[in-house]
N, C-alpha and C positions, 0 to 999 in steps of 0.2 A: 745586877742590872736586869730588869725584866723586859726583854725584847718583845715578848708577846703583848704585854700591856701597851708598850709604845706603838706597836704596829696596829693594834686595834684603834688607838687614838688617832694615828695617822690616816687610816682608811676612813675615819669619820670626819676628820678636820683638815686634811691636807688640801692645798689649793690645786685646782685643775689648771696648771700652767700649760701653755700651748705645746711645749715639747714633751710633756708627759702623755699627751693624747696618742702619740705614735707607738707607745709601748717599748719595752727594752730590746725588741728584736732588731730595731733600726738604730744604730749608733750615730747616724748622721745628724739628726736634730739635737741630740744631747751634746755632741761636739760643737755644733754651731752655737747653741745657747751658752755653753760654758765659755767659749771665746768671747762672745758678745758681753757676757757678764763681768769680764775682767774690767775693773775700774768703771763700771756703769751700774746704775740702779735698776731694780726690777721694773720700775715704772717706765724707764727709758727703753729697756730691752724688749719687753713684750710686744709693743706695736711694731718695732723694727724687725724682730724675729718673724712675725707673721708676714710682714712686707717682703722680707728676704725669701721665706719659704714659698710664697706665692710665685716668685720669679724663678727660684732655684730649689724646687721641691726635693731633688735627689742629688746625690754626689755626681751622678752621671750628667745631669743638666748643668751643674756647676762646672765640672771639668771641661765641658764642651764649650763654655763661654770663651769668646775670642776678644771681647771688648772690655778692657780694664776700666775705662771710664764708666761703663754701665755697672760693673761690679762695685766700684767705689760709690756710685750714686745710691745703690741699695744699702750701702753701709753708712750713708750720711746720717749724722746725728749721734753716732756712737764715738766719733773721734778716733785718734790713733789709727790711721788708715793702714799702717803696716800690718795690723792684725788681719784686715781683709786680704791683703796680699799674701800673708802667710797661710791663710785658709786656702787660697787658690793654689799656692805651691804645694801644700799638703795634699790637696785633691788630686794634683797631677801625680804625686808619688803613689797615692793609693790606686789611682787609675792604672799606673804601670804595674801594680801588683794585682791586676784583674779585679779591682774594686774590693779586695779582701782587706777589711779594716784590721789594724793591729789589735792584739788582745792582751798585751802586757804593759805594765807601767813603763818599763825600760824602752819598749818600742815607741810608745807615744811620746816620751820625753825626748826622743831623738828627732822628732818632727818639728818643723818651724813654728815658733810661737806657743809651744806647749810646755808648761812648767810642771813641777811636781804635783801641785794641787789639781790642776786640770787633768793630768794623766790619771791620777787616782780616781777622780770623779767619773771620768769616761769609762774606765775599765770596771769599776764597781757598779755603776748605775746601768751601763749597757750590757755588760757581760757577766756580772755577778762574781767578779774575781774577789776571792776572800784573802786578800793580801794586806791591804792597809786602808784605813778610813780617811777620806779627804778632810783636812782640817781647815774649814773656813771660820770666820768670826763667830757664826752661830754655834758651830760644833765646839769650838774652844770655850765659849761661854758656858755651854751645858756641862762640859767636862770640868771646868773650873769650879762650878757649883756642886757637881756630884761628889768630887773628891777633895774639895777644899784646896785646890791648887791656885795660889793667889794671883799670879801675874803673867799669864800666857801672852798678853798683848805686847809686853815689853821684854820678856825674858825668853830667850830661845830654849833655855833649860826647862822652863815650865811647859813650853809647847811640846818639847820632846816627851816629858812625863805624861802629858795628856794623850799624846799619840800612842804611846806604849800601853796606856790603860785601855784605850778604845780598841787597839789591836788585840789586846788580851781578851776583852769581853766579846769581841767579834767571833772568837773561837767557840763561844757558848751558844752562838746562834744556831738554831735548828738547821740541819742539812736540807730540810724541805723548804726553808724560807729563802727567797731570793734576796741576795745581799743588796741589790739596788734599792729595794723597798726599805730596808733597814737604814741605809745611808740617807735616803731622802726623808725618812721619818725623823732622823736626828736633826737634819738641817731645818725641817719644818718646826720641830719642837723649839729650836732656838729662835726661829724667825717669828713664830706666832705666839708662843707662850713664855718660854724662858728668855725674855727680852731684857735689854738694859733698863735701868731705872726703877722707880718705885712701883710701877704697876705689876711687876713680876710677883709681888706679894699676893695679889689677888688670884694669880694663876696657880701658885704653889699647891694649895690644897687639892686642886684638880689635876695636877701633873701626874702622868702615868709612871714617872720614875721617882716620886717623892719618898717612897719607902726606903730607898738606898741613898738619898741625897743628903750630904752633910750640911749644905746651906739650909735646907728645909728643917733639919733637926735643930739647927742653931737659931732658927726663926728669923734670920736676917740675910736673905740671898743677895741683897744689894751690895754686900761687902765683897762679893766675888763677881767677876775679876776686878782687879784694880784698873782704873781708867787708863787708856792709852796716852802716853806722854806725847804731847804735840809741841813743836817749836812755835813760838809766837809768830803770827803772820803779819808782816809789815805791809801797810797799804801804800802803794805808789801812785801819786797823781800822774795822769797820763792824758794824751790827746790823740784822737783819731782824726784823719783828714779826708773828708769827702770831696774829691775833686771831680767836678762834672763839666761836661762839654755839650753844648747844643749845636746840632748840625741838622739844618732843615727842620724836619718834623721829629727827629729823634733826639734822645738825650742819652749821653754816655757817662759811664762811671769808670774811673781809673782804678784798677785792681792789680795787686801783685800776685803772681803765680808762685806759690811756695815750692821750692825745689824738692825733688823726690827724696833726697837724703835727709831732709829735716822731718821732725816728728809728725807734722801735719802736711806732709808732702802731697802736692797736686791740688791742694785747696787754693781758692782765691780769697784774698783778704784786702780790706781797705787798709791803707798804710796807717800805722799808729806808732807812737813813741813808747818805748819801754819805760821811760822816766821823763816826765814832762819838763821841757825846757833844757834838757841835756843833749838833745839832737840825736840820740841813739834810737834808730828805728828798728822795728821788728825784722825788716828785710835788708838792713844796710842802707847805703846811700839812696836817696830819691832821684828820679830823673832830673836832669839839669834845669828844666823849665819849671819844676814844681815849686821851687823856693821863690820864684819871681812874682808870685801872685799873693795878694793879701787874703787872709782868711778871717771869717767871723764865726763866733759860736752859733751853732744852729739850734741848740736846744738847751734849756736850763738844767735838765736832768743829767746826772752823772751815772754812767753805766758801771756796775760792779762786775769785774771779770777776773776769774782765778785760773792760774796755770800752776799745777802742782801745789807747792806751798807759798806761792807768790800771789798777791792780790793787787789788781790794778783798778783805780777809779778813773774811768775814761770819760772825758768830756769831748763832745763831737763838734768839730769845726768844719766849715765848708767854704768852697770857693768855685768860681767858674773860669774857664779859659776860652779863647777864641777857637774857631774851627780850623784856623790855619795850622794849629799844632796837632790836629787829629791824625795821629798815626801811632802805632805801637812803638814806644820808645826803645824797647829791647825785648828779648825773649821772655824776660821775667816780668815785664810790665805790659798790661794789655788794657785796651778800652773795651768795655762790655755794654751793650745796649740794655737799658733798664728793663725793657720788655723781655729780655732773654734770661734774666736773673733766676727765674724759676725753671729754666729749661733742664732737660734730663742730663745734659753734659756739663752743667755748671755746678761745681762743688764749692760751696761757700764756707768759710770758717765760722765757728760759733760766734765769735765777737762780731764779725761782719753781719751775721743775721741779726744779732742784737741791735746793731747800729741801724740797719734797714728797718727793723720794726719800730725803732724810736722815731725815725723820720718818715714813717709810712703815712700816706702812700708815696711811692717814688717821686711823683710829680711835686711833692712838697719839698724836695731837696733844692730849695732856692733860698737865697739870702734875703728873706723878706722881713726878718726881725733882727735886731741887734742885741745879742745877749752878752756882748763883750767887745772890747776894742779889737780892731784888726791886728793881725800879727805883723 
């Protein structure tokens, strides 16, 4: 494997991602970007990373934050808010160590929310540790094609084989070459050139590693790796209920505050059924007065919403109640003024934002058209 050719290619073609602007001497932006990238796309991460760094540019500024709601607001849009809480917990642990970042895989893996891949990425990219190459989907695909290892996406044995191969060629890297550059070069090769699908054939003749690539020699790189096996996703018809209240000049929306121990803890959501007509709501039983009012469909469009391997087709219904009931029915259920929905302390779930965009502007959340019979 020709590291030199790969590094030349990387320096010419690598993307100037915002966390790369800081250089390897500061592990903080690498750590934040790696946690943000867990289960999130690059398109989603980049603007939120820049937003976060504008508010918390150093680990010192992050560890000094006293307002969890503010922290979660700057995480908004990335989901899985436990990741933001784990970042803050880790920042406190590093602060207690005089802001001296861990430098080994084992130390990083002992910290909240840091798994094997993230630990390897941080120590190799930030500190140049020559121990093990982090294996993301891009690197696994490059390895599968280089050595003709067919199924790293479904076979743990094949993933181990590729890991050992890369760890072996890592030893061939010049001692004057920073490991972090080599790791990022591999990731970029998979992201920009050695990609899934037919277009990889156009890149192969230009690939800096084609001299040693089995897939290139066999003239059909698309054969590697085998596609990831996915369980069929069943679409569940569902309904969301926009319950509004007019009080003098204000208009209020009933939202559920998701408990902290749930995956989307602390977010606010419009109540919705997990399976239409079965009465099982995302947050359990509704307030007693909720069922007393008839609802009508607010919009003909159905919202597609996915959670892990489950897909929901959500139709939005709405209704209004009188001002006499205007009080928070419990700690879990709250009334929020429409004008406050974009406020810095309001964390809305992704589905709730989809619903509000559908019925935008908020003033239009009125039963002015009948798209279905009342419930």
